[in-house]
Each structure stands twice: as structure tokens, then as C-alpha cells.
C-alpha positions as CSV (number, residue, x, y, z in Angstrom):
1,M,197.4,91.6,-45.9
2,E,194.9,89.2,-44.4
3,C,194.9,87.8,-41.0
4,I,197.2,84.7,-40.9
5,N,195.4,83.4,-37.6
6,C,198.7,83.4,-35.7
7,G,196.7,83.5,-32.4
8,N,198.6,86.4,-30.8
9,C,195.5,88.5,-30.5
10,K,193.6,85.6,-28.9
11,V,196.2,85.1,-26.1
12,G,194.5,87.6,-23.8
13,S,197.3,90.0,-23.2
14,T,197.0,93.8,-23.6
15,T,200.0,94.1,-25.9
16,Y,200.8,91.8,-28.7
17,F,202.5,91.7,-32.1
18,C,200.1,91.6,-35.1
19,F,201.6,90.4,-38.4
20,K,198.7,91.9,-40.3
21,E,199.5,95.4,-39.1
22,N,203.3,94.6,-38.9
23,G,203.6,96.2,-35.4
24,F,202.7,96.0,-31.9
25,V,199.0,96.4,-30.8
26,V,197.8,97.7,-27.5
27,D,194.3,96.7,-26.5
28,M,193.0,99.5,-24.2
29,S,190.0,97.8,-23.4
30,K,191.8,94.9,-21.5
31,Q,194.0,97.5,-19.3
32,K,193.0,98.0,-15.7
33,V,193.8,101.2,-13.9
34,V,195.5,100.6,-10.5
35,E,195.8,103.2,-8.2
36,K,199.3,103.3,-6.4
37,V,199.1,102.7,-2.6
38,R,201.3,104.7,-0.6
39,S,202.1,102.8,2.6
40,G,205.4,104.2,3.6
41,W,206.5,106.2,6.5
42,K,204.6,109.4,7.3
43,K,205.6,112.2,9.4
44,G,203.6,112.5,12.6
45,D,203.2,108.8,12.8
46,P,204.7,107.6,16.1
47,E,206.4,104.5,14.4
48,Y,207.9,107.0,11.9
49,E,209.4,109.1,14.7
50,K,210.8,105.9,16.4
51,Q,212.3,104.7,13.0
52,R,213.8,108.1,12.3
53,R,215.5,108.4,15.7
54,K,216.8,105.0,15.5
55,S,218.3,105.4,12.1
56,R,219.8,108.8,13.0
57,K,221.4,107.1,15.9
58,E,223.0,104.5,13.6
59,V,224.3,107.2,11.4
60,E,225.9,109.2,14.1
61,V,227.8,106.1,15.5
């Protein structure tokens, strides 16, 4: 089957439906790898200890 010029591949998204291939296409060249940022509480951090003590007091009450 030939391309029917539906325009799905020209949208610019990484995943689109192709009628020619009759399925979804994932364009790996447009994907960006994003490293997860860990910004949560860490043991040893003074703010972590304050928050932990505060939350434990609330649970005990």
C-alpha cells in the first residue's frame, strides 16, 4: 500500500498511527532521554529529621 498523505507522520510527535503500515510507529530519533531528578527527603538532612519527628508526633497523638 502506498502512503495516503494523511499527515500523521508530519505532526512531529514520537508516536503516530501509519495507515500504510497499518499500525503504530515510534520514531526513536525524536525521543529525548530525561534523567529522573530525585529531590525528595534524604536521611541525614536536617530538614528531613525535623519533618520526620514532626510527622511521628502527629501519628502518636
